[in-house]
C-alpha positions in Angstrom: 10.7 94.2 26.0 9.9 96.0 22.8 13.2 94.9 21.3 12.5 91.2 22.2 9.0 91.4 20.8 10.2 92.8 17.5 12.9 90.1 17.4 10.4 87.4 18.0 8.0 88.7 15.2 10.9 88.9 12.7 11.8 85.3 13.6 8.2 84.1 13.0 8.2 86.0 9.7 11.4 84.4 8.6 10.0 80.9 9.3 6.9 81.7 7.3 8.8 82.9 4.3 11.1 79.9 4.4 8.3 77.4 4.5 8.5 75.0 1.5 6.3 76.1 -1.4 5.0 79.2 0.5 1.6 77.5 0.5 -0.6 74.8 2.1 -2.4 71.8 0.8 -3.6 71.5 -1.9 -1.5 74.2 -3.5 2.0 72.9 -3.0 2.1 70.1 -5.6 -0.1 67.9 -7.8 -2.4 65.4 -6.0 -2.1 61.8 -7.3 -5.4 60.1 -7.8 -4.4 56.4 -8.1 -6.5 53.9 -10.0 -5.8 50.2 -9.6 -6.9 49.1 -13.1 -5.7 49.7 -16.6 -6.9 52.8 -18.6 -10.4 52.5 -20.2 -12.2 50.7 -17.4 -15.0 52.1 -15.3 -12.8 53.2 -12.4 -10.3 54.9 -14.7 -13.0 56.7 -16.6 -14.7 57.9 -13.4 -11.4 59.2 -12.0 -10.6 61.2 -15.1 -14.1 62.6 -15.2 -14.0 63.7 -11.6 -10.5 65.2 -11.5 -11.2 68.6 -13.0 -14.4 69.0 -10.8 -12.5 68.0 -7.7 -9.9 70.6 -8.5 -12.5 73.3 -8.7 -14.2 72.2 -5.5 -10.9 72.1 -3.6 -10.1 75.6 -4.8 -6.8 77.4 -4.8 -4.2 75.9 -7.2 -5.3 72.3 -6.7 -4.2 70.0 -9.5 -5.1 66.3 -9.8 -3.2 63.8 -11.9 -4.7 60.3 -12.5 -2.1 57.6 -12.1 -2.8 54.0 -13.1 -1.2 51.2 -11.1 -3.0 48.1 -12.4 -2.6 44.5 -11.4 -3.5 41.9 -8.7 -7.2 42.9 -8.6 -6.3 46.3 -7.1 -3.9 45.0 -4.5 -1.0 46.9 -6.1 -2.7 50.3 -5.9 -4.1 49.7 -2.4 -0.7 48.8 -1.1 0.8 51.9 -2.8 -1.9 54.0 -1.0 -1.3 52.4 2.4 2.4 53.2 2.1 2.1 56.7 0.8 3.0 59.8 2.8 -0.2 61.0 4.6 0.1 64.5 3.3 -3.0 64.6 1.1 -1.0 64.4 -2.1 -1.7 60.7 -2.7 -5.2 59.5 -2.6 -6.9 56.9 -4.8 -9.9 54.8 -5.7 -10.6 51.6 -3.9 -12.9 49.0 -5.4 -15.2 47.0 -3.1 -15.6 44.0 -2.8 -12.0 43.4 -4.0 -10.5 45.9 -1.5 -12.2 44.0 1.4 -11.9 40.5 0.0 -8.2 40.3 -0.9 -6.9 40.5 2.7 -9.5 37.9 3.7 -8.2 35.1 1.5 -4.4 35.8 1.2 -1.5 37.4 3.0 -1.8 40.7 1.2 0.6 43.6 1.4 -2.1 45.8 3.0 -5.0 45.5 5.4 -8.3 47.4 5.0 -7.5 49.3 8.2 -4.3 50.6 6.6 -6.3 53.1 4.6 -8.6 55.9 5.6 -11.8 55.8 3.6 -12.9 59.3 2.4 -16.1 58.7 0.5 -18.0 56.3 -1.7 -18.7 57.5 -5.3 -20.7 54.8 -7.0 -22.6 51.6 -6.3 -22.4 49.8 -9.7 -23.9 46.3 -10.1 -22.4 43.6 -12.3 -23.7 42.8 -15.7 -23.2 39.6 -17.7 -22.2 40.8 -21.2 -22.0 38.8 -24.4 -21.6 39.3 -28.1 -24.9 39.6 -29.9 -24.0 36.5 -31.9 -23.2 34.4 -28.8 -24.2 30.8 -29.1 -25.8 30.8 -25.6 -27.7 34.0 -25.3 -29.5 33.6 -21.9 -28.4 32.7 -18.4 -30.5 29.5 -18.6 -28.7 28.4 -21.8 -25.3 29.3 -20.3 -26.0 27.3 -17.1 -27.3 24.3 -19.2 -24.1 24.3 -21.3 -21.9 24.4 -18.2 -23.8 21.6 -16.6 -23.3 19.6 -19.8 -19.7 20.5 -20.2 -18.0 22.1 -17.2 -15.5 24.8 -18.0 -16.5 25.0 -21.6 -17.4 28.7 -21.5 -15.0 31.4 -20.5 -15.7 34.6 -18.5 -13.6 37.7 -18.6 -13.1 39.5 -15.3 -10.8 42.2 -13.9 -8.8 39.8 -11.7 -9.2 37.5 -8.7 -11.3 39.0 -5.9 -12.9 41.7 -8.0 -16.6 42.1 -8.4 -16.5 40.4 -11.8 -14.7 37.4 -10.4 -17.1 37.2 -7.5 -20.0 37.4 -9.9 -18.7 34.3 -11.6 -18.1 32.5 -8.2 -21.6 33.4 -7.1 -23.1 32.1 -10.4 -21.1 28.9 -10.0 -22.3 28.5 -6.4 -26.0 29.2 -7.0 -26.3 27.2 -10.3 -23.8 24.4 -9.3 -21.7 24.8 -12.4 -18.1 25.6 -13.3 -17.0 28.2 -15.8 -13.5 29.3 -16.9 -12.2 32.5 -15.4 -10.0 34.7 -17.7 -8.5 37.5 -15.7 -7.5 40.8 -17.3 -6.0 44.0 -15.8 -9.2 46.0 -16.5 -12.4 46.2 -18.5 -10.6 48.3 -21.1 -8.5 45.2 -22.0 -11.2 42.5 -22.1 -13.7 44.4 -24.1 -11.6 43.9 -27.2 -11.0 40.2 -26.2 -14.7 39.6 -26.1 -15.4 41.3 -29.4 -12.5 39.3 -30.9 -13.9 36.0 -29.8 -11.0 35.3 -27.4 -13.4 35.0 -24.4 -17.1 34.0 -24.4 -18.6 36.4 -21.9 -17.6 39.2 -19.6 -18.7 40.4 -16.2 -18.7 44.2 -16.3 -20.4 46.9 -14.3 -23.5 48.8 -15.4 -21.4 51.8 -16.2 -18.8 49.8 -18.1 -21.5 48.1 -20.1 -23.1 51.5 -21.1 -19.7 52.6 -22.3 -19.1 49.5 -24.3 -22.7 49.1 -25.6 -22.9 49.0 -29.4 -24.4 46.8 -32.1 -21.9 44.0 -31.3 -22.7 43.4 -27.6 -25.7 42.9 -25.3 -26.4 42.6 -21.7 -27.8 39.2 -20.6 -28.7 40.0 -17.0 -27.9 42.5 -14.2 -26.9 41.3 -10.7 -28.9 43.9 -8.8 -32.1 44.0 -6.8 -33.9 46.0 -9.5 -33.7 46.6 -13.2 -31.9 49.6 -14.6 -33.8 51.8 -17.0 -30.5 52.7 -18.7 -30.0 49.1 -19.7 -33.4 48.7 -21.3 -35.4 45.5 -20.8 -32.6 43.6 -19.2 -33.8 41.3 -16.4 -32.2 40.8 -13.1 -30.7 37.4 -12.3 -33.1 37.1 -9.4 -36.1 37.4 -11.8 -34.6 34.5 -13.8 -34.4 32.3 -10.7 -30.7 33.0 -9.7 -30.3 34.8 -6.4 -27.1 36.7 -7.3 -26.5 40.2 -6.1 -23.0 41.6 -6.7 -22.0 45.2 -7.0 -18.8 47.2 -7.4 -18.7 50.0 -4.9 -16.0 52.5 -5.8 -14.8 55.4 -3.8 -11.7 57.4 -2.7 -9.3 56.6 0.2 -5.9 57.7 1.4 -3.3 56.6 3.9 -4.5 55.8 7.4 -2.8 58.8 9.0 -4.3 61.3 6.6 -5.1 64.4 8.7 -8.8 65.0 9.5 -8.8 68.5 7.9 -7.5 67.2 4.6 -9.9 64.2 4.6 -12.8 66.4 5.4 -12.0 68.9 2.6 -11.7 66.0 0.1 -14.9 64.4 1.3 -16.8 67.7 0.8 -15.2 68.2 -2.6 -16.4 64.7 -3.6 -19.9 65.3 -2.3 -20.1 68.7 -4.1 -18.8 67.1 -7.4 -21.4 64.3 -7.3 -24.2 66.9 -6.8 -22.9 69.2 -9.6 -25.5 69.0 -12.5 -22.7 69.8 -15.0 -20.7 66.9 -13.8 -23.7 64.5 -13.7 -24.4 65.5 -17.4 -20.8 64.8 -18.3 -20.8 61.3 -16.9 -24.0 60.1 -18.6 -23.1 56.4 -18.5 -22.2 56.6 -14.8 -25.1 58.8 -13.7 -27.4 55.9 -12.9 -24.9 54.4 -10.4 -23.7 57.6 -8.6 -24.2 56.9 -4.9 -22.3 59.2 -2.5 -21.7 58.0 1.0 -19.5 59.7 3.6 -16.4 57.9 4.6 -17.5 57.0 8.2 -20.8 55.4 7.0 -19.1 53.6 4.1 -16.4 52.2 6.4 -19.1 50.9 8.8 -21.0 49.2 5.9 -18.0 47.2 4.8 -18.6 44.8 7.7 -21.7 43.5 5.9 -19.6 43.0 2.7 -17.1 40.9 4.7 -19.9 38.6 5.9 -21.2 38.1 2.4 -17.7 37.2 1.2 -16.8 34.6 3.9 -18.2 31.6 2.0 -15.8 32.2 -0.9 -12.6 32.5 1.2 -11.9 28.7 1.2 -12.5 28.5 -2.6 -10.0 31.3 -3.2 -7.4 29.5 -1.1 -7.6 26.3 -3.2 
């Protein structure tokens, strides 16, 4: 009996010593934090700001590398996440409403249920941004011009189905006008296009506007229920008579089969990061829109987003 017990213990020890990497998640290898837009946009900047704090909150030898997979309004990155091995080493940002909307109007390479939502990070309303020398410097003037000459003004967005594109669709619906949508791979790309006069206006998020804000641009209106102190005296579209409420919710998700233990640890790390005063100070432009929500609650709330988007499905299929 004693001989058998010793033999069994030696066998267990051998298995332990031969285990790959001699460690458990998140110590074995770098964690990919995937971003579905080009470098320089709001999601990319948030991911890079969060990465070192998430590493500390996860502990051990956790290492996080931001990987950009831009294009198709986030579909490329969401598909990549849905097909990743559910071992905790591939997670990424999802951007709502685009993440929810894309599978509603096209045969996408992923479905929302293919991903496990871990936590929301921000709730970031859309802002209509213009050059300070723009010919039409108010939403009333823009609408009047588009009524007079449909399609005569162009609007930069981060792609079909994104919050910026939906902001334009909603403006067109409410005001009964038609603008020209110019899609880019991310806000980092179309900021220079706006300043260079290649596009007339841009729909960005509050955080993206605060990053871009300088003597050459200004915010015309914010598509939120309330004003944002960080924007200064910028009115909401509702105040100006246009009932348009569009926001970009951004958070982190992983493959559907991500183990509960890993998802829970990542969720806790995200919550702790967003409460860290040092982190909050480091993301000054994003601080006004930080809005943590646990994965289960955020998943449930997406049903309301789907209902809001239904009227635009047919228009996207034209």
